[in-house]
N, C-alpha and C positions, 0 to 999 in steps of 0.2 A: 388234144395233142399231144404233138411230133413226136412220134414212132423213134429219132432221133434221138430228139433228147431226155436226158437223166436224170428225171424226179431227181431235188434234195430231200433228204430226208426227215420231217420236223416232229417233233414228237409232241400228244396234244395238250397236253401239261404248257406248255412253253405259247404254246394259237392263244388258252384260255387268258394265260398271265397276257399277254402284248396286247388285251382285245380291254382287259377290265386296267391295262394302264393307257392304253394312247386314246378309251373311253371318259378315262376321268375317272371311272367310278372306285381308284384309291386313295382319291384327293392328295393325290400326290403333285402337283399341279404350281401350289403356290400361291392361287385365285387368290382374293379377299374380298367377301361378299361384303364387305363394308361399300364399296366402291362401286355404283353402279354397272360399270361396260364388265365387271366380273362375267357374268352371264352369260355374256357377247360372244364371251372366246371362251365358249367351253364347246370342244368338238363337234360334238353330237349332232350342232349347231350347223355344220358342213352341209348332215343330208335331213337335217330336222327333228324335230322329234312330235313321234306324228302321237296320236291323242286327243282327245279332249275332255270336262272336266277337270278330276282332280292323277291326271297319271302327270301327265306331259310336265305340269309344275312338281313331281317326284321326282322323274329322274331329270329334272333342272336341279331339283335342292340338294339332292342327292351322287352329286359332283362337286361342288361346293367347297372348298376348302375355308369351313368360313368356325370364330371361337363357340357358337355357338346354332340348334337347329333351327331359335328366332329371328336369326341374321340370317339365314340363307334361308324362311322360308322370306323374309320381308324380303330380301335380295332378287325376290324370285321372283313374286309378286310388283314390285318397281313395277320391272321391265316385262314383266304382262298383263296391267293398265294403265305401261305408257306407252309410247311407237316406234319403243325399236327392234318390240317382237309382236308378229302375229301371228294367227290361227287363219291358214288358205288350204285349202282343198289342188296339191297336191299327186305327189306317187298315190297313184293308183285310184285316184282318184280322192284318198284320205283323207281329216284334216288332220295340218300338221301344224306346229309353231316352227316358223324360222324364222330367219332377221329382219326385219325391211329391205336391207341391203340385196338383200340374196335373191330377191324374186324375180326381178330382171330373170336374174341368169335361169331359179329357176322353171320359170314357164314355159324356157328354148328351151334345158333341160327333155320336160316331159313331152312335148313337141311328139307325135308318133312319129317315127322311122321310115318311114313307106307307106304306098298307098294300102297298102296288104294289113300293114303295123296297125293303122287309122281303125282299121273296119275291125281286126281280131280283137279290140283292147273293147270292141262294143260289146262284145257278150253278146248274148242269143238280137241283140239289135246291129246287131254288126249286121244279118244276110241284108235287113230292110235298107239299109244304105247301100248299100253291095250292088242290089236287085233297079236301086231308083239311078234316074241320068247326070245325077248328081259324078262329083270327081272329089274322092275321099278325102282325100287334101283336105280340098275346096272348099266342101260340107264341115270340116271342124273350124276353117275361117270364120264359116257363113253363120254360124253356131255362134262364135267370137261375137259377131261385128251384131249381134241379135242379141246377144248376153250384155253388150254394152251401151247400146241404143237403149235398151227395154231396165233394166234395171241403175236408173241415177241418182237413187237413195235410196237411202235401207229400205230394205223390205224383207218379209220373210219368204221364210223358200216353198213357200205355196203361194203365194204370191210371184216371186219373183217368176217363179216354173211356169204356173198360167202367161203372165205376162211376155215372158221367151217363147212358148208354144205357139202365138196367135203370129209372131211374127218370121215363124219357119213354114219350110214349104215340109212336105211330104216326108220327102225322106228323111227326115230329121227328127220326126215323134209319129208313136205306135200303139195303139190301144196299149190299156195299160188293164190285164183282168183287176189286183190289187184294188188301187182306185174308180176299178168303171171310166176309168175319162181315157182319155186320149192328150198325151204331153211326149215332150221332149225326151228325148230318151234318159232316164236318169247318170248313168254315165258320163253320156258325152257333154249335159251342162253340169257334175262334175268337171273334171276336163275342162271345160271352159270359160268357166270363171276365173280362175288365178290368168290366163293369158285377158281376157278382156278388164282383170282389174277390179276384182271382188275379194274383198275379204272376210268372214265370219265371223260373226259376234253374238250370239248368247247375249237375251231380253229376257227378264223371267221366264229365264228357264225354252225360250223359246230359241227358235236359226237364227240367226239376221244375216242376208249378203247387202256387206256396205261399197259406197263407191270408191276404191283410194283415193285421196289424191294426187293430183301429180301423175298420177299414170298417164305411158305412153301409147298411142299403138301398137299395138301387138305387129311383127315381124315376122314371121315364119321366119325357123335356119333355115342358114343354106348348104350347111354343112352343122353333124352333132359336133360340134363344139363341147354344149357343156350337160349332152346330155353323157361324153368323155367323162366329162368331169364328174359326174357323177357315181358312172361305173371304176374310177380310181378312189372317190373314196372311201364307197362299197370294199374297195381290197384292201384300204388303208383303216378305215374302222372297225370288219368284221373277215376282213381276207385271213389266208387263204381264201379265195372261190376257185367257181367252173363263172364261164357267160353264162348260164342258166343259173346259175343261184340270183346272180347282181342283174340278171336280164327282170328275175322277176321283180327286181326291186321295184322297175317301170311298170310291171305287167306284159312283157313283150316277150317275149322266145329269144331266144338265144342262136338262133339265122341271123333274126335284127337286128343284136344287141350287137352282133358282128362288127359293123361299121364302124363302131362306137369305141370301142374295145382299146382301149389305152396299153401303151407302148411301155419299153423299160420293163417286162416284166420278166420272169423266173419261174419253173415251173420246180412242183415241192410236192413230197407225196404225204401228206397222213393219215398215217394207220394203211391202210386201202386206197383209199379218196386222191384221185394225182384233182389238181386242182393250180392255180395260180397264187401270187404273192409280186407285189411293188420291189420289184430290185433294190432300191431306195431304202424300203426297209427292215430289212432284210437284219440290219444290227440291231436294229431297236429292238424285232423281233427275238434275240439270241438274248440278250442283258437282258431283255424285259425281268422285272424281281418277280419271285414266289408272293401269290398276292396272302394278305396276311387282312380277312375283312369281314364283316356282316353287312348283309343292303335288304331291304327291304323294296325289290323293283315294282314299279307298278307294271299292269296289262300293257305290252304293246313299248314296253322299254325298249330301247336303242340295244340294249346286249342281250333280248330276247328278239333281235328283228331278222340276225342271218337267217338263207334260205340253207345253213346246214345242220338239220335240228340232228341229226343222227350222231354230230358228231359233237357238238351243246349237249343234251342229252341224251347217253345211250340208250337209258331204258323206253321203250315206247312204251310201257302201261303210263310211266312217266310225263312224255310227253304227251299223250293224251289226255293230263291231265292238266300241262299250260296253256297247250296252246286246240282252245274248244273251239268248236263253230258257233258258239255262239258264249259271250258270256266271260272273257278271258279271264283268271285270277291275278294276282301279282305271283309274282316269284320270291325265293327266299335263296338269297345270295353267298356260301360262306366259300369264300377263298378262293372264285373265280369258278365256284359247281354246285349248280343247282339242286339245293336240297331240299324244295319242299311248295306250297301254296301258299298264299296267303287271297284271307278276306276281311272289308272291315265292312260294322256296322254301325253304322251313327242312330245315338238314344237322345235326341235334343246337343248339349255343351258334351255329352259323353260318348266316346268311341272303344268300342269293343275291337280287338284285330285279331282273328282266328287264324293262327301256324298250324296246318295239317302239315310238318314232317316226312319224307322218304322213310327218313328211319331215326331213331332219339336222336337229336342234337346234345352236344355238348354244354357242360354247365355252361364253357367262356361262350358260348354262343347263345343258352340261351338268352344269361347277360346283356349281352350287345346285342339283341333281335328286344330287350325292355328300352332302350338308350333309341333307334332305329322306331322307334311305336313312336317317340313324343316326337320325331322331324312329322309320321306322321301327320301324327294331330294337331301339330304346328301351323301345319298346311290345309286342314281341315278346318279351322278353327271350333281345334276344340280345346275344352280345361282340361278334362283329363281322358285315358288310357288304360288300357287292359288289354291286355295279353292274354292269352290263351294256346299251349301250346298241345296241340291234342297229343296224344300218347295211341 
């Protein structure tokens, strides 16, 4: 941040209020779940919704303004079972639900920003590519072409990996100790799937890669236009933010993302943290209504996706409870603040939700949690739900 730029002072509560509103968690956008296209209008789909299983459907349903939980559940199910929403490996090679019409732009947006970036995004396998005779970006294109040429029908992940590995040069595969075999780098495999036109499906609990009908051959971008669009969407949905925080969305570094950093930003300070915000969003930030809501957020919900975790959840012990190395719980959101965690346990058609609050919850909140638990049950096909709030 430039030394001669005096940041605007922004209160943390303003930031959370704006984030709740712009992400649609207050259900105040007037959308009606009776119209199937409403799900596609949700702003969080501009970045996609991370997660598989029940996580993404709950994140979407939590933001629909509908008369009943059943209507929310039905609207989301109709879109996920239809042709307008699709799951792919996109940001950081993780599964995300996107609008199908956005996939070509997303493939361009997650393309490495330089040869060095291409190597770094492979993590420990980057050294193998770095030491090979392949240009890093050419290597990515080779992998994409191999994926498109070999996965021409639905295949399990294992089948697709084996087929792609046979088609790749040595610089793009290595011996994997856990598997005990040589195969394509896992991160490259995931990052190449979307540009190769492959979507993810789950068939009998098995992950399947399938070619998308009508997918045009991928052309690497000459300019980071779509990456810049992703940076702006990050600042809109999860700002204010820094270059480092927004870069984490792509799995890259602040130095690399500088070329894709958007313009028309203002410097702001939230507590001791100096960061950036879109100038055009300032009025909305200042006028965001105070949140008055209770939500059961799934793991990896867009509200939890920002990399400003100290601002969102100030207590380090609470951060460790929410963001775990393996098996994140859901989060209890009360008026913009994360007030606890929750986990589901199914027993046939009966669902048990256990809430672990960070502090004692009011009667208003526990009553609202009972209502929100009904939405989780509807999405999971449960006929009964038991809510247990630990003390």
